[in-house]
N, C-alpha and C positions, 0 to 999 in steps of 0.2 A: 727658134723657140721650140720648146718641147712641152707637150701637154702633160699635166700631172693630175693626180687626184689626191684627195685627203685620205691618207692611210690611217691616221689616228689623231685623236685629241688626247693628250696625256699630260703628265706633270714631270718636270725635271726633278729627279730624286735629290740632287744636291741643293738646289735653290728653292724647290717647292713651287716654282713658277709654271704656269700652264704653257703648253706648246702645241702647235699643229705640226704634224709630220706630213709633208707633201712628198710624193714620189711617183716614179714611173718604173715599173719592173722591167719593161722592155729595154729601157735606156740605162737600167742598173743604178739608180740613185734614189736617195731620200734626203730631204732637207728639213731640219727642224727650224721652226720659226716661233720664238717665244712671244706670247701675247698676254693680254690682261685677263683676269679672272672672269669678268663680265662677258667679254667677247668669247672666251672659251665655253662658258656656260650656255650662251645662246647658240653657238655652233653645235655643241653636243646635243642640245634639245632638238635642233632642227634635224640633225643626222639621225636621231632616234625617232623622228616623226611626231614629236610632241607638238600639239596645236595649242597656242596660248589663247586665253579667253579674249584678250585684246591684243592688237598688233604690237610687237616689240619694235624697237627702232629700225632694225633691218627689214622687218616685214613692212613697216611703214614706207621705207625708202623704195622697196620693190613695188609697192602699191602705187606710189607717186609716179615712178617711171612708167608703169603699165598704163596708168590713167592718162598720161600725157602721150600715149601711143609710142612709147619708147620700148626698146628691147635691149637687155644687157647682152652684147655680142660676145664679149670675152673679158677675162681679167688677166693681166700680165704682171708677174713679179719681175720687175725690170731693173732694179738697182740694189746694190749692197755696198754700204759705206760705213766703216767703223762699227761693224756689228749690227747695223740697222738695215732692214729691208725696206724697199719702197715698191709701190705698186700703182697700176692704173686700171681704171674701169673704162671699158669702151662701150658706149651706148649708141645704138642705132636709132636715129629719129625717124619719124613717119616719112619724111621727105628723102630718106636714104642717107643723110649726112651722118657721119660717125663723129661722136663727141668723146674726147679723151678727158677723163677726170682723175686727178691725182688723189690717191687714197692710201691709207695704211693697209698692209697685207691682211691683217685680221678682219678689217671691214670689207675689203674686196672679196675675200674668201667666203665670208658669211653671206654676202650678196650673191656670189656665184652659185653657192650651194642651194640657196633658196630659188634661184631662177633657172637652174640647170645649165648655166653658162659654163663653157670650158675655162679651165685655169691653165695658164702657160707660165713657164719660167724661161728666161733667156739663157742661152748657152754661157754667156759671161757669168751669170749667177751660179750656174752649175759648176763652172771651173773655179770661181772664187770662193764660194761658200758651201759647197757640197761637203757635208760631214760624213755621210754614211754611204758607202758603196754596198749595194745589195749583193753583188757577186763580182769577183775580179778575175778576169782571164789574164794569164801571163803576169800574175801579181809578183811584185818584188818581195812580198812577205812570205815567210815560211808558214807551214801549216800551224805550228805552235803559236806564232804571232797572230795568225788569223783567229785561232781559238781564244786567245787572250783578249783580242779586240771584241769578239762576239760576247764574251763574258762581261766586259766593261760596258758594252752597249746595253745588255740585258739589265745590268745593275743600274745604269743611269736611268733607263726607262722603266725601272721597277717591274720587270717581268720575272715571273717565277721560272726557275730552271727545272 
């Protein structure tokens, strides 16, 4: 497994759908995960440090875990099938037992960001679903092909040149 961080919450220029970009610069990859509008909005608010007047669902979940003396140990994006990502949240109970809970990546990431828990991606996911190589040593692509890919990625993620 490789630890990742949230690089960005953005929108796919072609579909308009929100996505989370997870990545690890040391390991040289970034993975886009398309999510719902609500999940993206709550993640962005959290990343910006916005404090809601009342707990949002993810805040509530984190509060319940903490009030039961649990701790989110980690989140793992662990499966990719037919374009869909799957994840697990690992919660450490007071007695030390680790409980694994199946969850959507968007929910898992929202909870991890709120609790400060690390986010991991399995090597299998990186091999199967990695769309963006941040840098490529001994690349089979020519410099011109790399520039074209960079332009395409900037266009997809709506970045100004």
